[in-house]
mmCIF file of the N, C-alpha and C atoms, coordinates in Angstrom:
data_MODEL
# 
_entry.id   MODEL 
# 
loop_
_atom_site.group_PDB 
_atom_site.id 
_atom_site.type_symbol 
_atom_site.label_atom_id 
_atom_site.label_alt_id 
_atom_site.label_comp_id 
_atom_site.label_asym_id 
_atom_site.label_entity_id 
_atom_site.label_seq_id 
_atom_site.pdbx_PDB_ins_code 
_atom_site.Cartn_x 
_atom_site.Cartn_y 
_atom_site.Cartn_z 
_atom_site.occupancy 
_atom_site.B_iso_or_equiv 
_atom_site.pdbx_formal_charge 
_atom_site.auth_seq_id 
_atom_site.auth_comp_id 
_atom_site.auth_asym_id 
_atom_site.auth_atom_id 
_atom_site.pdbx_PDB_model_num 
ATOM 1   N N  . MET A 1 1  ? 33.733 32.460  -20.069 1.00 0.00 ? 1  MET A N  1 
ATOM 2   C CA . MET A 1 1  ? 32.489 31.900  -19.595 1.00 0.00 ? 1  MET A CA 1 
ATOM 3   C C  . MET A 1 1  ? 32.178 32.478  -18.219 1.00 0.00 ? 1  MET A C  1 
ATOM 4   N N  . SER A 1 2  ? 30.974 32.982  -18.085 1.00 0.00 ? 2  SER A N  1 
ATOM 5   C CA . SER A 1 2  ? 30.585 33.542  -16.796 1.00 0.00 ? 2  SER A CA 1 
ATOM 6   C C  . SER A 1 2  ? 29.685 32.556  -16.052 1.00 0.00 ? 2  SER A C  1 
ATOM 7   N N  . ILE A 1 3  ? 29.752 32.626  -14.748 1.00 0.00 ? 3  ILE A N  1 
ATOM 8   C CA . ILE A 1 3  ? 28.943 31.759  -13.898 1.00 0.00 ? 3  ILE A CA 1 
ATOM 9   C C  . ILE A 1 3  ? 27.780 32.581  -13.366 1.00 0.00 ? 3  ILE A C  1 
ATOM 10  N N  . ASN A 1 4  ? 26.578 32.091  -13.577 1.00 0.00 ? 4  ASN A N  1 
ATOM 11  C CA . ASN A 1 4  ? 25.386 32.782  -13.124 1.00 0.00 ? 4  ASN A CA 1 
ATOM 12  C C  . ASN A 1 4  ? 25.191 32.483  -11.637 1.00 0.00 ? 4  ASN A C  1 
ATOM 13  N N  . ALA A 1 5  ? 25.334 33.499  -10.793 1.00 0.00 ? 5  ALA A N  1 
ATOM 14  C CA . ALA A 1 5  ? 25.222 33.314  -9.350  1.00 0.00 ? 5  ALA A CA 1 
ATOM 15  C C  . ALA A 1 5  ? 23.794 32.965  -8.940  1.00 0.00 ? 5  ALA A C  1 
ATOM 16  N N  . THR A 1 6  ? 22.814 33.458  -9.667  1.00 0.00 ? 6  THR A N  1 
ATOM 17  C CA . THR A 1 6  ? 21.429 33.135  -9.352  1.00 0.00 ? 6  THR A CA 1 
ATOM 18  C C  . THR A 1 6  ? 21.158 31.660  -9.584  1.00 0.00 ? 6  THR A C  1 
ATOM 19  N N  . LEU A 1 7  ? 21.657 31.125  -10.671 1.00 0.00 ? 7  LEU A N  1 
ATOM 20  C CA . LEU A 1 7  ? 21.471 29.709  -10.965 1.00 0.00 ? 7  LEU A CA 1 
ATOM 21  C C  . LEU A 1 7  ? 22.176 28.843  -9.924  1.00 0.00 ? 7  LEU A C  1 
ATOM 22  N N  . LEU A 1 8  ? 23.342 29.251  -9.499  1.00 0.00 ? 8  LEU A N  1 
ATOM 23  C CA . LEU A 1 8  ? 24.065 28.517  -8.462  1.00 0.00 ? 8  LEU A CA 1 
ATOM 24  C C  . LEU A 1 8  ? 23.298 28.538  -7.149  1.00 0.00 ? 8  LEU A C  1 
ATOM 25  N N  . GLY A 1 9  ? 22.751 29.682  -6.784  1.00 0.00 ? 9  GLY A N  1 
ATOM 26  C CA . GLY A 1 9  ? 21.956 29.791  -5.558  1.00 0.00 ? 9  GLY A CA 1 
ATOM 27  C C  . GLY A 1 9  ? 20.688 28.957  -5.620  1.00 0.00 ? 9  GLY A C  1 
ATOM 28  N N  . GLU A 1 10 ? 20.033 28.934  -6.773  1.00 0.00 ? 10 GLU A N  1 
ATOM 29  C CA . GLU A 1 10 ? 18.835 28.111  -6.922  1.00 0.00 ? 10 GLU A CA 1 
ATOM 30  C C  . GLU A 1 10 ? 19.167 26.632  -6.819  1.00 0.00 ? 10 GLU A C  1 
ATOM 31  N N  . PHE A 1 11 ? 20.312 26.235  -7.362  1.00 0.00 ? 11 PHE A N  1 
ATOM 32  C CA . PHE A 1 11 ? 20.729 24.841  -7.248  1.00 0.00 ? 11 PHE A CA 1 
ATOM 33  C C  . PHE A 1 11 ? 20.989 24.466  -5.799  1.00 0.00 ? 11 PHE A C  1 
ATOM 34  N N  . LEU A 1 12 ? 21.653 25.333  -5.053  1.00 0.00 ? 12 LEU A N  1 
ATOM 35  C CA . LEU A 1 12 ? 21.927 25.045  -3.639  1.00 0.00 ? 12 LEU A CA 1 
ATOM 36  C C  . LEU A 1 12 ? 20.648 24.957  -2.823  1.00 0.00 ? 12 LEU A C  1 
ATOM 37  N N  . VAL A 1 13 ? 19.709 25.854  -3.055  1.00 0.00 ? 13 VAL A N  1 
ATOM 38  C CA . VAL A 1 13 ? 18.430 25.811  -2.341  1.00 0.00 ? 13 VAL A CA 1 
ATOM 39  C C  . VAL A 1 13 ? 17.676 24.536  -2.698  1.00 0.00 ? 13 VAL A C  1 
ATOM 40  N N  . PHE A 1 14 ? 17.667 24.158  -3.979  1.00 0.00 ? 14 PHE A N  1 
ATOM 41  C CA . PHE A 1 14 ? 17.006 22.926  -4.398  1.00 0.00 ? 14 PHE A CA 1 
ATOM 42  C C  . PHE A 1 14 ? 17.646 21.721  -3.725  1.00 0.00 ? 14 PHE A C  1 
ATOM 43  N N  . PHE A 1 15 ? 18.965 21.687  -3.648  1.00 0.00 ? 15 PHE A N  1 
ATOM 44  C CA . PHE A 1 15 ? 19.671 20.576  -3.007  1.00 0.00 ? 15 PHE A CA 1 
ATOM 45  C C  . PHE A 1 15 ? 19.334 20.490  -1.529  1.00 0.00 ? 15 PHE A C  1 
ATOM 46  N N  . ILE A 1 16 ? 19.292 21.618  -0.848  1.00 0.00 ? 16 ILE A N  1 
ATOM 47  C CA . ILE A 1 16 ? 18.991 21.618  0.589   1.00 0.00 ? 16 ILE A CA 1 
ATOM 48  C C  . ILE A 1 16 ? 17.546 21.214  0.839   1.00 0.00 ? 16 ILE A C  1 
ATOM 49  N N  . VAL A 1 17 ? 16.613 21.732  0.042   1.00 0.00 ? 17 VAL A N  1 
ATOM 50  C CA . VAL A 1 17 ? 15.203 21.375  0.218   1.00 0.00 ? 17 VAL A CA 1 
ATOM 51  C C  . VAL A 1 17 ? 14.993 19.891  -0.084  1.00 0.00 ? 17 VAL A C  1 
ATOM 52  N N  . LEU A 1 18 ? 15.700 19.357  -1.050  1.00 0.00 ? 18 LEU A N  1 
ATOM 53  C CA . LEU A 1 18 ? 15.597 17.942  -1.364  1.00 0.00 ? 18 LEU A CA 1 
ATOM 54  C C  . LEU A 1 18 ? 16.214 17.071  -0.275  1.00 0.00 ? 18 LEU A C  1 
ATOM 55  N N  . SER A 1 19 ? 17.253 17.554  0.388   1.00 0.00 ? 19 SER A N  1 
ATOM 56  C CA . SER A 1 19 ? 17.937 16.750  1.396   1.00 0.00 ? 19 SER A CA 1 
ATOM 57  C C  . SER A 1 19 ? 17.196 16.704  2.733   1.00 0.00 ? 19 SER A C  1 
ATOM 58  N N  . ILE A 1 20 ? 16.287 17.631  2.994   1.00 0.00 ? 20 ILE A N  1 
ATOM 59  C CA . ILE A 1 20 ? 15.584 17.643  4.283   1.00 0.00 ? 20 ILE A CA 1 
ATOM 60  C C  . ILE A 1 20 ? 14.797 16.352  4.501   1.00 0.00 ? 20 ILE A C  1 
ATOM 61  N N  . PRO A 1 21 ? 13.915 15.930  3.594   1.00 0.00 ? 21 PRO A N  1 
ATOM 62  C CA . PRO A 1 21 ? 13.201 14.674  3.865   1.00 0.00 ? 21 PRO A CA 1 
ATOM 63  C C  . PRO A 1 21 ? 14.104 13.443  3.819   1.00 0.00 ? 21 PRO A C  1 
ATOM 64  N N  . ILE A 1 22 ? 15.162 13.496  3.048   1.00 0.00 ? 22 ILE A N  1 
ATOM 65  C CA . ILE A 1 22 ? 16.079 12.355  2.987   1.00 0.00 ? 22 ILE A CA 1 
ATOM 66  C C  . ILE A 1 22 ? 16.756 12.147  4.329   1.00 0.00 ? 22 ILE A C  1 
ATOM 67  N N  . PHE A 1 23 ? 17.295 13.219  4.905   1.00 0.00 ? 23 PHE A N  1 
ATOM 68  C CA . PHE A 1 23 ? 17.948 13.103  6.205   1.00 0.00 ? 23 PHE A CA 1 
ATOM 69  C C  . PHE A 1 23 ? 16.943 12.787  7.310   1.00 0.00 ? 23 PHE A C  1 
ATOM 70  N N  . ALA A 1 24 ? 15.717 13.282  7.194   1.00 0.00 ? 24 ALA A N  1 
ATOM 71  C CA . ALA A 1 24 ? 14.695 12.981  8.198   1.00 0.00 ? 24 ALA A CA 1 
ATOM 72  C C  . ALA A 1 24 ? 14.338 11.500  8.183   1.00 0.00 ? 24 ALA A C  1 
ATOM 73  N N  . VAL A 1 25 ? 14.190 10.923  7.004   1.00 0.00 ? 25 VAL A N  1 
ATOM 74  C CA . VAL A 1 25 ? 13.850 9.498   6.908   1.00 0.00 ? 25 VAL A CA 1 
ATOM 75  C C  . VAL A 1 25 ? 15.002 8.629   7.401   1.00 0.00 ? 25 VAL A C  1 
ATOM 76  N N  . ILE A 1 26 ? 16.204 8.980   7.045   1.00 0.00 ? 26 ILE A N  1 
ATOM 77  C CA . ILE A 1 26 ? 17.366 8.213   7.518   1.00 0.00 ? 26 ILE A CA 1 
ATOM 78  C C  . ILE A 1 26 ? 17.465 8.294   9.034   1.00 0.00 ? 26 ILE A C  1 
ATOM 79  N N  . SER A 1 27 ? 17.265 9.476   9.599   1.00 0.00 ? 27 SER A N  1 
ATOM 80  C CA . SER A 1 27 ? 17.315 9.638   11.055  1.00 0.00 ? 27 SER A CA 1 
ATOM 81  C C  . SER A 1 27 ? 16.211 8.831   11.730  1.00 0.00 ? 27 SER A C  1 
ATOM 82  N N  . TYR A 1 28 ? 15.028 8.796   11.123  1.00 0.00 ? 28 TYR A N  1 
ATOM 83  C CA . TYR A 1 28 ? 13.925 8.035   11.705  1.00 0.00 ? 28 TYR A CA 1 
ATOM 84  C C  . TYR A 1 28 ? 14.220 6.537   11.684  1.00 0.00 ? 28 TYR A C  1 
ATOM 85  N N  . LYS A 1 29 ? 14.725 6.048   10.551  1.00 0.00 ? 29 LYS A N  1 
ATOM 86  C CA . LYS A 1 29 ? 15.015 4.616   10.434  1.00 0.00 ? 29 LYS A CA 1 
ATOM 87  C C  . LYS A 1 29 ? 16.076 4.185   11.446  1.00 0.00 ? 29 LYS A C  1 
ATOM 88  N N  . ILE A 1 30 ? 17.119 4.968   11.593  1.00 0.00 ? 30 ILE A N  1 
ATOM 89  C CA . ILE A 1 30 ? 18.160 4.633   12.568  1.00 0.00 ? 30 ILE A CA 1 
ATOM 90  C C  . ILE A 1 30 ? 17.635 4.836   13.982  1.00 0.00 ? 30 ILE A C  1 
ATOM 91  N N  . GLY A 1 31 ? 16.838 5.879   14.188  1.00 0.00 ? 31 GLY A N  1 
ATOM 92  C CA . GLY A 1 31 ? 16.318 6.194   15.514  1.00 0.00 ? 31 GLY A CA 1 
ATOM 93  C C  . GLY A 1 31 ? 15.363 5.163   16.066  1.00 0.00 ? 31 GLY A C  1 
ATOM 94  N N  . LYS A 1 32 ? 14.702 4.399   15.185  1.00 0.00 ? 32 LYS A N  1 
ATOM 95  C CA . LYS A 1 32 ? 13.800 3.350   15.670  1.00 0.00 ? 32 LYS A CA 1 
ATOM 96  C C  . LYS A 1 32 ? 14.558 2.283   16.446  1.00 0.00 ? 32 LYS A C  1 
ATOM 97  N N  . ARG A 1 33 ? 15.791 2.021   16.049  1.00 0.00 ? 33 ARG A N  1 
ATOM 98  C CA . ARG A 1 33 ? 16.596 1.013   16.746  1.00 0.00 ? 33 ARG A CA 1 
ATOM 99  C C  . ARG A 1 33 ? 17.355 1.583   17.934  1.00 0.00 ? 33 ARG A C  1 
ATOM 100 N N  . LYS A 1 34 ? 17.601 2.883   17.910  1.00 0.00 ? 34 LYS A N  1 
ATOM 101 C CA . LYS A 1 34 ? 18.510 3.463   18.888  1.00 0.00 ? 34 LYS A CA 1 
ATOM 102 C C  . LYS A 1 34 ? 17.819 4.243   20.015  1.00 0.00 ? 34 LYS A C  1 
ATOM 103 N N  . SER A 1 35 ? 16.556 4.610   19.838  1.00 0.00 ? 35 SER A N  1 
ATOM 104 C CA . SER A 1 35 ? 15.906 5.497   20.793  1.00 0.00 ? 35 SER A CA 1 
ATOM 105 C C  . SER A 1 35 ? 14.447 5.115   20.947  1.00 0.00 ? 35 SER A C  1 
ATOM 106 N N  . THR A 1 36 ? 13.852 5.620   22.022  1.00 0.00 ? 36 THR A N  1 
ATOM 107 C CA . THR A 1 36 ? 12.419 5.410   22.232  1.00 0.00 ? 36 THR A CA 1 
ATOM 108 C C  . THR A 1 36 ? 11.594 6.507   21.577  1.00 0.00 ? 36 THR A C  1 
ATOM 109 N N  . MET A 1 37 ? 12.238 7.565   21.084  1.00 0.00 ? 37 MET A N  1 
ATOM 110 C CA . MET A 1 37 ? 11.533 8.673   20.431  1.00 0.00 ? 37 MET A CA 1 
ATOM 111 C C  . MET A 1 37 ? 12.133 8.934   19.041  1.00 0.00 ? 37 MET A C  1 
ATOM 112 N N  . PRO A 1 38 ? 11.867 8.067   18.075  1.00 0.00 ? 38 PRO A N  1 
ATOM 113 C CA . PRO A 1 38 ? 12.475 8.269   16.747  1.00 0.00 ? 38 PRO A CA 1 
ATOM 114 C C  . PRO A 1 38 ? 11.920 9.473   16.007  1.00 0.00 ? 38 PRO A C  1 
ATOM 115 N N  . SER A 1 39 ? 10.697 9.906   16.333  1.00 0.00 ? 39 SER A N  1 
ATOM 116 C CA . SER A 1 39 ? 10.145 11.060  15.623  1.00 0.00 ? 39 SER A CA 1 
ATOM 117 C C  . SER A 1 39 ? 10.894 12.344  15.988  1.00 0.00 ? 39 SER A C  1 
ATOM 118 N N  . VAL A 1 40 ? 11.353 12.442  17.222  1.00 0.00 ? 40 VAL A N  1 
ATOM 119 C CA . VAL A 1 40 ? 12.143 13.611  17.625  1.00 0.00 ? 40 VAL A CA 1 
ATOM 120 C C  . VAL A 1 40 ? 13.478 13.602  16.884  1.00 0.00 ? 40 VAL A C  1 
ATOM 121 N N  . LEU A 1 41 ? 14.073 12.429  16.766  1.00 0.00 ? 41 LEU A N  1 
ATOM 122 C CA . LEU A 1 41 ? 15.340 12.326  16.034  1.00 0.00 ? 41 LEU A CA 1 
ATOM 123 C C  . LEU A 1 41 ? 15.152 12.647  14.558  1.00 0.00 ? 41 LEU A C  1 
ATOM 124 N N  . ALA A 1 42 ? 14.011 12.268  13.993  1.00 0.00 ? 42 ALA A N  1 
ATOM 125 C CA . ALA A 1 42 ? 13.726 12.603  12.592  1.00 0.00 ? 42 ALA A CA 1 
ATOM 126 C C  . ALA A 1 42 ? 13.579 14.108  12.423  1.00 0.00 ? 42 ALA A C  1 
ATOM 127 N N  . PHE A 1 43 ? 12.917 14.764  13.368  1.00 0.00 ? 43 PHE A N  1 
ATOM 128 C CA . PHE A 1 43 ? 12.767 16.217  13.303  1.00 0.00 ? 43 PHE A CA 1 
ATOM 129 C C  . PHE A 1 43 ? 14.120 16.911  13.396  1.00 0.00 ? 43 PHE A C  1 
ATOM 130 N N  . VAL A 1 44 ? 14.951 16.464  14.324  1.00 0.00 ? 44 VAL A N  1 
ATOM 131 C CA . VAL A 1 44 ? 16.285 17.066  14.476  1.00 0.00 ? 44 VAL A CA 1 
ATOM 132 C C  . VAL A 1 44 ? 17.127 16.816  13.230  1.00 0.00 ? 44 VAL A C  1 
ATOM 133 N N  . GLY A 1 45 ? 17.057 15.599  12.685  1.00 0.00 ? 45 GLY A N  1 
ATOM 134 C CA . GLY A 1 45 ? 17.794 15.302  11.458  1.00 0.00 ? 45 GLY A CA 1 
ATOM 135 C C  . GLY A 1 45 ? 17.330 16.156  10.289  1.00 0.00 ? 45 GLY A C  1 
ATOM 136 N N  . GLY A 1 46 ? 16.007 16.392  10.203  1.00 0.00 ? 46 GLY A N  1 
ATOM 137 C CA . GLY A 1 46 ? 15.484 17.249  9.147   1.00 0.00 ? 46 GLY A CA 1 
ATOM 138 C C  . GLY A 1 46 ? 15.915 18.690  9.307   1.00 0.00 ? 46 GLY A C  1 
ATOM 139 N N  . CYS A 1 47 ? 15.928 19.171  10.543  1.00 0.00 ? 47 CYS A N  1 
ATOM 140 C CA . CYS A 1 47 ? 16.376 20.551  10.789  1.00 0.00 ? 47 CYS A CA 1 
ATOM 141 C C  . CYS A 1 47 ? 17.867 20.711  10.490  1.00 0.00 ? 47 CYS A C  1 
ATOM 142 N N  . LEU A 1 48 ? 18.641 19.716  10.870  1.00 0.00 ? 48 LEU A N  1 
ATOM 143 C CA . LEU A 1 48 ? 20.075 19.799  10.612  1.00 0.00 ? 48 LEU A CA 1 
ATOM 144 C C  . LEU A 1 48 ? 20.412 19.657  9.133   1.00 0.00 ? 48 LEU A C  1 
ATOM 145 N N  . ALA A 1 49 ? 19.454 19.237  8.316   1.00 0.00 ? 49 ALA A N  1 
ATOM 146 C CA . ALA A 1 49 ? 19.702 19.118  6.881   1.00 0.00 ? 49 ALA A CA 1 
ATOM 147 C C  . ALA A 1 49 ? 19.892 20.484  6.230   1.00 0.00 ? 49 ALA A C  1 
ATOM 148 N N  . LEU A 1 50 ? 19.526 21.546  6.930   1.00 0.00 ? 50 LEU A N  1 
ATOM 149 C CA . LEU A 1 50 ? 19.812 22.883  6.411   1.00 0.00 ? 50 LEU A CA 1 
ATOM 150 C C  . LEU A 1 50 ? 21.316 23.120  6.321   1.00 0.00 ? 50 LEU A C  1 
ATOM 151 N N  . PHE A 1 51 ? 22.057 22.405  7.153   1.00 0.00 ? 51 PHE A N  1 
ATOM 152 C CA . PHE A 1 51 ? 23.511 22.419  7.131   1.00 0.00 ? 51 PHE A CA 1 
ATOM 153 C C  . PHE A 1 51 ? 23.961 20.966  6.933   1.00 0.00 ? 51 PHE A C  1 
ATOM 154 N N  . PRO A 1 52 ? 24.131 20.508  5.701   1.00 0.00 ? 52 PRO A N  1 
ATOM 155 C CA . PRO A 1 52 ? 24.344 19.081  5.431   1.00 0.00 ? 52 PRO A CA 1 
ATOM 156 C C  . PRO A 1 52 ? 25.507 18.448  6.188   1.00 0.00 ? 52 PRO A C  1 
ATOM 157 N N  . LEU A 1 53 ? 26.547 19.195  6.466   1.00 0.00 ? 53 LEU A N  1 
ATOM 158 C CA . LEU A 1 53 ? 27.662 18.626  7.217   1.00 0.00 ? 53 LEU A CA 1 
ATOM 159 C C  . LEU A 1 53 ? 27.217 18.247  8.628   1.00 0.00 ? 53 LEU A C  1 
ATOM 160 N N  . PHE A 1 54 ? 26.427 19.107  9.268   1.00 0.00 ? 54 PHE A N  1 
ATOM 161 C CA . PHE A 1 54 ? 25.925 18.802  10.605  1.00 0.00 ? 54 PHE A CA 1 
ATOM 162 C C  . PHE A 1 54 ? 24.987 17.604  10.580  1.00 0.00 ? 54 PHE A C  1 
ATOM 163 N N  . ALA A 1 55 ? 24.190 17.481  9.525   1.00 0.00 ? 55 ALA A N  1 
ATOM 164 C CA . ALA A 1 55 ? 23.275 16.343  9.409   1.00 0.00 ? 55 ALA A CA 1 
ATOM 165 C C  . ALA A 1 55 ? 24.062 15.043  9.252   1.00 0.00 ? 55 ALA A C  1 
ATOM 166 N N  . LEU A 1 56 ? 25.130 15.065  8.486   1.00 0.00 ? 56 LEU A N  1 
ATOM 167 C CA . LEU A 1 56 ? 25.956 13.866  8.337   1.00 0.00 ? 56 LEU A CA 1 
ATOM 168 C C  . LEU A 1 56 ? 26.620 13.484  9.652   1.00 0.00 ? 56 LEU A C  1 
ATOM 169 N N  . ILE A 1 57 ? 27.092 14.472  10.399  1.00 0.00 ? 57 ILE A N  1 
ATOM 170 C CA . ILE A 1 57 ? 27.692 14.207  11.704  1.00 0.00 ? 57 ILE A CA 1 
ATOM 171 C C  . ILE A 1 57 ? 26.643 13.640  12.657  1.00 0.00 ? 57 ILE A C  1 
ATOM 172 N N  . PHE A 1 58 ? 25.427 14.188  12.634  1.00 0.00 ? 58 PHE A N  1 
ATOM 173 C CA . PHE A 1 58 ? 24.342 13.703  13.487  1.00 0.00 ? 58 PHE A CA 1 
ATOM 174 C C  . PHE A 1 58 ? 24.017 12.249  13.175  1.00 0.00 ? 58 PHE A C  1 
ATOM 175 N N  . ILE A 1 59 ? 23.927 11.901  11.901  1.00 0.00 ? 59 ILE A N  1 
ATOM 176 C CA . ILE A 1 59 ? 23.620 10.526  11.522  1.00 0.00 ? 59 ILE A CA 1 
ATOM 177 C C  . ILE A 1 59 ? 24.765 9.592   11.907  1.00 0.00 ? 59 ILE A C  1 
ATOM 178 N N  . ALA A 1 60 ? 25.999 10.047  11.788  1.00 0.00 ? 60 ALA A N  1 
ATOM 179 C CA . ALA A 1 60 ? 27.140 9.214   12.176  1.00 0.00 ? 60 ALA A CA 1 
ATOM 180 C C  . ALA A 1 60 ? 27.126 8.941   13.679  1.00 0.00 ? 60 ALA A C  1 
ATOM 181 N N  . VAL A 1 61 ? 26.870 9.977   14.469  1.00 0.00 ? 61 VAL A N  1 
ATOM 182 C CA . VAL A 1 61 ? 26.809 9.791   15.927  1.00 0.00 ? 61 VAL A CA 1 
ATOM 183 C C  . VAL A 1 61 ? 25.641 8.889   16.293  1.00 0.00 ? 61 VAL A C  1 
ATOM 184 N N  . LEU A 1 62 ? 24.515 9.064   15.629  1.00 0.00 ? 62 LEU A N  1 
ATOM 185 C CA . LEU A 1 62 ? 23.349 8.236   15.895  1.00 0.00 ? 62 LEU A CA 1 
ATOM 186 C C  . LEU A 1 62 ? 23.613 6.780   15.516  1.00 0.00 ? 62 LEU A C  1 
ATOM 187 N N  . ALA A 1 63 ? 24.311 6.540   14.435  1.00 0.00 ? 63 ALA A N  1 
ATOM 188 C CA . ALA A 1 63 ? 24.611 5.179   14.009  1.00 0.00 ? 63 ALA A CA 1 
ATOM 189 C C  . ALA A 1 63 ? 25.583 4.488   14.959  1.00 0.00 ? 63 ALA A C  1 
ATOM 190 N N  . LEU A 1 64 ? 26.450 5.259   15.592  1.00 0.00 ? 64 LEU A N  1 
ATOM 191 C CA . LEU A 1 64 ? 27.422 4.676   16.515  1.00 0.00 ? 64 LEU A CA 1 
ATOM 192 C C  . LEU A 1 64 ? 26.850 4.432   17.905  1.00 0.00 ? 64 LEU A C  1 
ATOM 193 N N  . LYS A 1 65 ? 25.685 4.965   18.187  1.00 0.00 ? 65 LYS A N  1 
ATOM 194 C CA . LYS A 1 65 ? 25.041 4.768   19.483  1.00 0.00 ? 65 LYS A CA 1 
ATOM 195 C C  . LYS A 1 65 ? 24.604 3.306   19.616  1.00 0.00 ? 65 LYS A C  1 
ATOM 196 N N  . LYS A 1 66 ? 24.589 2.800   20.854  1.00 0.00 ? 66 LYS A N  1 
ATOM 197 C CA . LYS A 1 66 ? 24.189 1.410   21.075  1.00 0.00 ? 66 LYS A CA 1 
ATOM 198 C C  . LYS A 1 66 ? 22.702 1.227   20.804  1.00 0.00 ? 66 LYS A C  1 
ATOM 199 N N  . ASP A 1 67 ? 22.358 0.044   20.305  1.00 0.00 ? 67 ASP A N  1 
ATOM 200 C CA . ASP A 1 67 ? 20.955 -0.288  20.072  1.00 0.00 ? 67 ASP A CA 1 
ATOM 201 C C  . ASP A 1 67 ? 20.230 -0.475  21.403  1.00 0.00 ? 67 ASP A C  1 
ATOM 202 N N  . LEU A 1 68 ? 18.924 -0.283  21.355  1.00 0.00 ? 68 LEU A N  1 
ATOM 203 C CA . LEU A 1 68 ? 18.102 -0.571  22.527  1.00 0.00 ? 68 LEU A CA 1 
ATOM 204 C C  . LEU A 1 68 ? 18.067 -2.076  22.746  1.00 0.00 ? 68 LEU A C  1 
ATOM 205 N N  . PRO A 1 69 ? 17.970 -2.495  24.004  1.00 0.00 ? 69 PRO A N  1 
ATOM 206 C CA . PRO A 1 69 ? 17.868 -3.947  24.250  1.00 0.00 ? 69 PRO A CA 1 
ATOM 207 C C  . PRO A 1 69 ? 16.522 -4.470  23.741  1.00 0.00 ? 69 PRO A C  1 
ATOM 208 N N  . LYS A 1 70 ? 16.542 -5.656  23.189  1.00 0.00 ? 70 LYS A N  1 
ATOM 209 C CA . LYS A 1 70 ? 15.309 -6.269  22.696  1.00 0.00 ? 70 LYS A CA 1 
ATOM 210 C C  . LYS A 1 70 ? 14.648 -7.016  23.842  1.00 0.00 ? 70 LYS A C  1 
ATOM 211 N N  . ASN A 1 71 ? 13.355 -6.827  23.984  1.00 0.00 ? 71 ASN A N  1 
ATOM 212 C CA . ASN A 1 71 ? 12.595 -7.528  25.011  1.00 0.00 ? 71 ASN A CA 1 
ATOM 213 C C  . ASN A 1 71 ? 11.987 -8.776  24.387  1.00 0.00 ? 71 ASN A C  1 
ATOM 214 N N  . ASN A 1 72 ? 12.565 -9.909  24.724  1.00 0.00 ? 72 ASN A N  1 
ATOM 215 C CA . ASN A 1 72 ? 12.066 -11.177 24.219  1.00 0.00 ? 72 ASN A CA 1 
ATOM 216 C C  . ASN A 1 72 ? 11.124 -11.805 25.247  1.00 0.00 ? 72 ASN A C  1 
ATOM 217 N N  . VAL A 1 73 ? 10.010 -11.187 25.427  1.00 0.00 ? 73 VAL A N  1 
ATOM 218 C CA . VAL A 1 73 ? 9.028  -11.675 26.389  1.00 0.00 ? 73 VAL A CA 1 
ATOM 219 C C  . VAL A 1 73 ? 7.971  -12.449 25.611  1.00 0.00 ? 73 VAL A C  1 
ATOM 220 N N  . TYR A 1 74 ? 7.800  -13.687 25.993  1.00 0.00 ? 74 TYR A N  1 
ATOM 221 C CA . TYR A 1 74 ? 6.794  -14.523 25.341  1.00 0.00 ? 74 TYR A CA 1 
ATOM 222 C C  . TYR A 1 74 ? 5.484  -14.399 26.097  1.00 0.00 ? 74 TYR A C  1 
ATOM 223 N N  . VAL A 1 75 ? 4.434  -14.049 25.374  1.00 0.00 ? 75 VAL A N  1 
ATOM 224 C CA . VAL A 1 75 ? 3.114  -13.903 25.976  1.00 0.00 ? 75 VAL A CA 1 
ATOM 225 C C  . VAL A 1 75 ? 2.364  -15.208 25.738  1.00 0.00 ? 75 VAL A C  1 
ATOM 226 N N  . HIS A 1 76 ? 1.876  -15.812 26.831  1.00 0.00 ? 76 HIS A N  1 
ATOM 227 C CA . HIS A 1 76 ? 1.141  -17.070 26.721  1.00 0.00 ? 76 HIS A CA 1 
ATOM 228 C C  . HIS A 1 76 ? -0.334 -16.829 26.773  1.00 0.00 ? 76 HIS A C  1 
# 
């Protein structure tokens, strides 16, 4: 049985293209709690999805970061 290298390459490209918006959305959702600029974190997460290991490390570091303090200011 031979392995078609073209089919393998197409599968990898499809997987990477599919993972870009997934990692961007995950980075944005986590970034809303952790940063004042979640759109920048979503962009970085999407760019790092070209290398999925780096994207996973980025999301892990982002998840371990402390949350922003909540401002419980009551407006009268």
